[in-house]
N, CA and C atoms as an extended XYZ file, in Angstrom:
258
Properties=species:S:1:pos:R:3:atomname:S:1:resname:S:1:resid:I:1 pbc="F F F"
N       -42.603      -31.576      -14.174 N   MET     1
C       -43.691      -30.622      -14.094 CA  MET     1
C       -43.233      -29.239      -14.578 C   MET     1
N       -41.986      -28.903      -14.285 N   ALA     2
C       -41.464      -27.603      -14.701 CA  ALA     2
C       -41.351      -27.522      -16.219 C   ALA     2
N       -40.971      -28.630      -16.848 N   ALA     3
C       -40.834      -28.635      -18.309 CA  ALA     3
C       -42.193      -28.518      -18.990 C   ALA     3
N       -43.209      -29.126      -18.395 N   ASN     4
C       -44.545      -29.070      -18.988 CA  ASN     4
C       -45.133      -27.658      -18.957 C   ASN     4
N       -44.853      -26.920      -17.910 N   ALA     5
C       -45.448      -25.598      -17.742 CA  ALA     5
C       -44.528      -24.473      -18.200 C   ALA     5
N       -43.384      -24.782      -18.764 N   ALA     6
C       -42.405      -23.750      -19.124 CA  ALA     6
C       -42.955      -22.779      -20.166 C   ALA     6
N       -43.656      -23.277      -21.178 N   ALA     7
C       -44.164      -22.398      -22.237 CA  ALA     7
C       -45.228      -21.446      -21.696 C   ALA     7
N       -46.109      -21.962      -20.877 N   LYS     8
C       -47.175      -21.118      -20.315 CA  LYS     8
C       -46.593      -20.062      -19.383 C   LYS     8
N       -45.617      -20.451      -18.554 N   ARG     9
C       -44.974      -19.490      -17.648 CA  ARG     9
C       -44.251      -18.408      -18.443 C   ARG     9
N       -43.597      -18.776      -19.540 N   ALA    10
C       -42.869      -17.798      -20.359 CA  ALA    10
C       -43.837      -16.812      -21.006 C   ALA    10
N       -44.992      -17.306      -21.488 N   ARG    11
C       -45.993      -16.409      -22.079 CA  ARG    11
C       -46.519      -15.413      -21.054 C   ARG    11
N       -46.839      -15.906      -19.853 N   LEU    12
C       -47.366      -15.015      -18.814 CA  LEU    12
C       -46.319      -13.996      -18.372 C   LEU    12
N       -45.073      -14.428      -18.247 N   LYS    13
C       -44.021      -13.494      -17.848 CA  LYS    13
C       -43.754      -12.449      -18.921 C   LYS    13
N       -43.911      -12.824      -20.188 N   ALA    14
C       -43.740      -11.860      -21.274 CA  ALA    14
C       -44.844      -10.803      -21.216 C   ALA    14
N       -46.054      -11.226      -20.908 N   ILE    15
C       -47.163      -10.277      -20.791 CA  ILE    15
C       -46.936       -9.351      -19.607 C   ILE    15
N       -46.497       -9.911      -18.485 N   ILE    16
C       -46.265       -9.107      -17.281 CA  ILE    16
C       -45.160       -8.076      -17.514 C   ILE    16
N       -44.120       -8.445      -18.224 N   GLY    17
C       -42.990       -7.549      -18.443 CA  GLY    17
C       -43.181       -6.541      -19.555 C   GLY    17
N       -44.229       -6.696      -20.358 N   ASP    18
C       -44.479       -5.794      -21.486 CA  ASP    18
C       -45.187       -4.535      -20.991 C   ASP    18
N       -44.485       -3.412      -20.983 N   ARG    19
C       -45.037       -2.149      -20.460 CA  ARG    19
C       -46.049       -1.506      -21.411 C   ARG    19
N       -46.106       -1.974      -22.654 N   THR    20
C       -47.059       -1.388      -23.603 CA  THR    20
C       -48.472       -1.941      -23.411 C   THR    20
N       -48.604       -3.069      -22.733 N   LYS    21
C       -49.917       -3.664      -22.495 CA  LYS    21
C       -50.644       -2.886      -21.402 C   LYS    21
N       -51.979       -2.917      -21.407 N   PRO    22
C       -52.730       -2.229      -20.349 CA  PRO    22
C       -52.473       -2.872      -18.979 C   PRO    22
N       -52.624       -2.064      -17.950 N   MET    23
C       -52.322       -2.505      -16.592 CA  MET    23
C       -53.228       -3.659      -16.155 C   MET    23
N       -54.504       -3.627      -16.526 N   ASP    24
C       -55.413       -4.685      -16.092 CA  ASP    24
C       -55.065       -6.029      -16.736 C   ASP    24
N       -54.585       -6.010      -17.985 N   GLU    25
C       -54.173       -7.250      -18.650 CA  GLU    25
C       -52.918       -7.813      -17.988 C   GLU    25
N       -51.980       -6.951      -17.630 N   ARG    26
C       -50.772       -7.388      -16.942 CA  ARG    26
C       -51.089       -7.926      -15.553 C   ARG    26
N       -52.042       -7.292      -14.880 N   PHE    27
C       -52.440       -7.750      -13.551 CA  PHE    27
C       -53.119       -9.119      -13.631 C   PHE    27
N       -53.953       -9.324      -14.651 N   ALA    28
C       -54.615      -10.621      -14.844 CA  ALA    28
C       -53.576      -11.716      -15.105 C   ALA    28
N       -52.539      -11.385      -15.865 N   ALA    29
C       -51.473      -12.359      -16.119 CA  ALA    29
C       -50.721      -12.683      -14.826 C   ALA    29
N       -50.546      -11.692      -13.973 N   THR    30
C       -49.899      -11.909      -12.686 CA  THR    30
C       -50.715      -12.863      -11.825 C   THR    30
N       -52.032      -12.677      -11.831 N   LEU    31
C       -52.898      -13.569      -11.056 CA  LEU    31
C       -52.864      -14.994      -11.603 C   LEU    31
N       -52.858      -15.142      -12.916 N   LYS    32
C       -52.793      -16.480      -13.517 CA  LYS    32
C       -51.473      -17.157      -13.179 C   LYS    32
N       -50.397      -16.383      -13.187 N   LEU    33
C       -49.088      -16.947      -12.854 CA  LEU    33
C       -49.049      -17.390      -11.394 C   LEU    33
N       -49.659      -16.639      -10.516 N   SER    34
C       -49.649      -17.007       -9.098 CA  SER    34
C       -50.554      -18.204       -8.811 C   SER    34
N       -51.522      -18.480       -9.681 N   GLU    35
C       -52.410      -19.634       -9.494 CA  GLU    35
C       -51.786      -20.942       -9.965 C   GLU    35
N       -50.701      -20.846      -10.719 N   MET    36
C       -50.046      -22.062      -11.210 CA  MET    36
C       -49.398      -22.799      -10.034 C   MET    36
N       -49.242      -24.120      -10.142 N   PRO    37
C       -48.620      -24.876       -9.047 CA  PRO    37
C       -47.187      -24.425       -8.785 C   PRO    37
N       -46.781      -24.465       -7.552 N   ARG    38
C       -45.432      -24.032       -7.186 CA  ARG    38
C       -44.361      -24.924       -7.804 C   ARG    38
N       -44.656      -26.199       -7.913 N   ASN    39
C       -43.651      -27.121       -8.445 CA  ASN    39
C       -43.443      -26.963       -9.943 C   ASN    39
N       -44.213      -26.106      -10.596 N   SER    40
C       -43.991      -25.861      -12.016 CA  SER    40
C       -42.905      -24.810      -12.234 C   SER    40
N       -42.387      -24.249      -11.158 N   SER    41
C       -41.314      -23.266      -11.261 CA  SER    41
C       -39.963      -23.985      -11.354 C   SER    41
N       -39.106      -23.589      -12.310 N   PRO    42
C       -37.819      -24.284      -12.451 CA  PRO    42
C       -36.860      -24.056      -11.287 C   PRO    42
N       -37.090      -23.034      -10.464 N   THR    43
C       -36.183      -22.797       -9.343 CA  THR    43
C       -36.395      -23.784       -8.213 C   THR    43
N       -37.480      -24.533       -8.242 N   ARG    44
C       -37.742      -25.506       -7.182 CA  ARG    44
C       -37.128      -26.871       -7.464 C   ARG    44
N       -36.490      -27.029       -8.610 N   ILE    45
C       -35.848      -28.291       -8.940 CA  ILE    45
C       -34.579      -28.425       -8.101 C   ILE    45
N       -34.406      -29.569       -7.477 N   ARG    46
C       -33.279      -29.785       -6.574 CA  ARG    46
C       -32.435      -30.958       -7.079 C   ARG    46
N       -31.112      -30.781       -7.132 N   ASN    47
C       -30.223      -31.886       -7.505 CA  ASN    47
C       -30.212      -32.901       -6.382 C   ASN    47
N       -30.355      -34.164       -6.727 N   ARG    48
C       -30.331      -35.229       -5.736 CA  ARG    48
C       -29.362      -36.320       -6.167 C   ARG    48
N       -28.823      -37.022       -5.185 N   CYS    49
C       -27.922      -38.136       -5.450 CA  CYS    49
C       -28.701      -39.236       -6.162 C   CYS    49
N       -28.122      -39.783       -7.218 N   GLU    50
C       -28.811      -40.811       -7.989 CA  GLU    50
C       -28.886      -42.138       -7.249 C   GLU    50
N       -27.987      -42.366       -6.319 N   MET    51
C       -27.974      -43.632       -5.580 CA  MET    51
C       -28.854      -43.574       -4.335 C   MET    51
N       -28.711      -42.514       -3.544 N   THR    52
C       -29.378      -42.460       -2.243 CA  THR    52
C       -30.537      -41.463       -2.192 C   THR    52
N       -30.549      -40.493       -3.093 N   GLY    53
C       -31.585      -39.465       -3.054 CA  GLY    53
C       -31.264      -38.312       -2.124 C   GLY    53
N       -30.061      -38.275       -1.603 N   ARG    54
C       -29.646      -37.205       -0.685 CA  ARG    54
C       -29.671      -35.867       -1.426 C   ARG    54
N       -30.293      -34.814       -0.815 N   PRO    55
C       -30.420      -33.548       -1.519 CA  PRO    55
C       -29.222      -32.610       -1.390 C   PRO    55
N       -28.352      -32.841       -0.442 N   ARG    56
C       -27.256      -31.896       -0.215 CA  ARG    56
C       -25.912      -32.465       -0.643 C   ARG    56
N       -25.025      -31.568       -0.977 N   SER    57
C       -23.649      -31.861       -1.396 CA  SER    57
C       -23.596      -32.910       -2.497 C   SER    57
N       -24.285      -32.610       -3.598 N   VAL    58
C       -24.295      -33.491       -4.760 CA  VAL    58
C       -23.399      -32.873       -5.826 C   VAL    58
N       -22.446      -33.660       -6.337 N   TYR    59
C       -21.556      -33.196       -7.386 CA  TYR    59
C       -22.268      -33.280       -8.729 C   TYR    59
N       -22.232      -32.204       -9.494 N   ARG    60
C       -22.921      -32.163      -10.783 CA  ARG    60
C       -22.305      -33.118      -11.794 C   ARG    60
N       -20.995      -33.253      -11.755 N   THR    61
C       -20.318      -34.067      -12.761 CA  THR    61
C       -20.683      -35.538      -12.662 C   THR    61
N       -20.850      -36.030      -11.447 N   SER    62
C       -21.139      -37.450      -11.273 CA  SER    62
C       -22.588      -37.721      -10.908 C   SER    62
N       -23.265      -36.739      -10.340 N   GLY    63
C       -24.646      -36.942       -9.897 CA  GLY    63
C       -24.730      -37.701       -8.591 C   GLY    63
N       -23.602      -37.793       -7.874 N   LEU    64
C       -23.557      -38.526       -6.612 CA  LEU    64
C       -23.248      -37.573       -5.469 C   LEU    64
N       -23.707      -37.929       -4.272 N   SER    65
C       -23.384      -37.130       -3.096 CA  SER    65
C       -21.951      -37.422       -2.671 C   SER    65
N       -21.429      -36.579       -1.823 N   ARG    66
C       -20.034      -36.728       -1.389 CA  ARG    66
C       -19.828      -38.043       -0.640 C   ARG    66
N       -20.827      -38.472        0.104 N   ILE    67
C       -20.704      -39.704        0.884 CA  ILE    67
C       -20.677      -40.917       -0.039 C   ILE    67
N       -21.599      -40.954       -0.986 N   THR    68
C       -21.657      -42.064       -1.934 CA  THR    68
C       -20.412      -42.093       -2.811 C   THR    68
N       -19.952      -40.920       -3.237 N   LEU    69
C       -18.753      -40.847       -4.076 CA  LEU    69
C       -17.533      -41.367       -3.325 C   LEU    69
N       -17.420      -41.043       -2.055 N   ARG    70
C       -16.294      -41.522       -1.248 CA  ARG    70
C       -16.349      -43.036       -1.073 C   ARG    70
N       -17.535      -43.575       -0.780 N   ASP    71
C       -17.671      -45.030       -0.622 CA  ASP    71
C       -17.336      -45.766       -1.918 C   ASP    71
N       -17.860      -45.277       -3.013 N   MET    72
C       -17.603      -45.932       -4.299 CA  MET    72
C       -16.146      -45.777       -4.705 C   MET    72
N       -15.540      -44.627       -4.379 N   GLY    73
C       -14.122      -44.422       -4.678 CA  GLY    73
C       -13.234      -45.347       -3.868 C   GLY    73
N       -13.612      -45.623       -2.626 N   SER    74
C       -12.838      -46.542       -1.781 CA  SER    74
C       -12.885      -47.962       -2.325 C   SER    74
N       -14.018      -48.331       -2.907 N   LYS    75
C       -14.190      -49.672       -3.453 CA  LYS    75
C       -13.637      -49.800       -4.868 C   LYS    75
N       -13.228      -48.668       -5.460 N   GLY    76
C       -12.670      -48.686       -6.807 CA  GLY    76
C       -13.732      -48.760       -7.891 C   GLY    76
N       -14.939      -48.298       -7.609 N   LEU    77
C       -16.040      -48.374       -8.568 CA  LEU    77
C       -16.159      -47.146       -9.458 C   LEU    77
N       -15.423      -46.083       -9.142 N   VAL    78
C       -15.471      -44.858       -9.948 CA  VAL    78
C       -14.172      -44.777      -10.747 C   VAL    78
N       -14.246      -44.862      -12.076 N   PRO    79
C       -13.021      -44.811      -12.871 CA  PRO    79
C       -12.343      -43.443      -12.779 C   PRO    79
N       -11.052      -43.455      -12.571 N   GLY    80
C       -10.280      -42.223      -12.514 CA  GLY    80
C       -10.251      -41.575      -11.145 C   GLY    80
N       -10.885      -42.180      -10.152 N   LEU    81
C       -10.929      -41.596       -8.815 CA  LEU    81
C       -10.112      -42.463       -7.867 C   LEU    81
N        -9.203      -41.818       -7.158 N   THR    82
C        -8.407      -42.510       -6.158 CA  THR    82
C        -8.609      -41.808       -4.823 C   THR    82
N        -9.070      -42.531       -3.842 N   LYS    83
C        -9.252      -41.942       -2.517 CA  LYS    83
C        -7.892      -41.904       -1.826 C   LYS    83
N        -7.513      -40.741       -1.380 N   SER    84
C        -6.207      -40.613       -0.730 CA  SER    84
C        -6.318      -41.050        0.719 C   SER    84
N        -5.282      -41.661        1.207 N   SER    85
C        -5.200      -42.028        2.628 CA  SER    85
C        -3.746      -41.900        3.039 C   SER    85
N        -3.489      -41.366        4.201 N   TRP    86
C        -2.113      -41.195        4.666 CA  TRP    86
C        -2.028      -41.486        6.133 C   TRP    86
């Protein structure tokens, strides 16, 4: 949803930030931007674990949460990863 609305959000933000435009036009752009769905904002995108869907402690490099990465590392399913035990 964020990718679909990115062009429209960029146009409205450009109008809002342009100080040469009249105040009423900038205000109208502000209202249009606030009427857009919240999920169209790119800041609401959340990284999730690809296996479990867990939203917290997800490593960007693997796309897995710490719990899933540890389980898969113990089973030897992640190449190059060795779980330490002492």
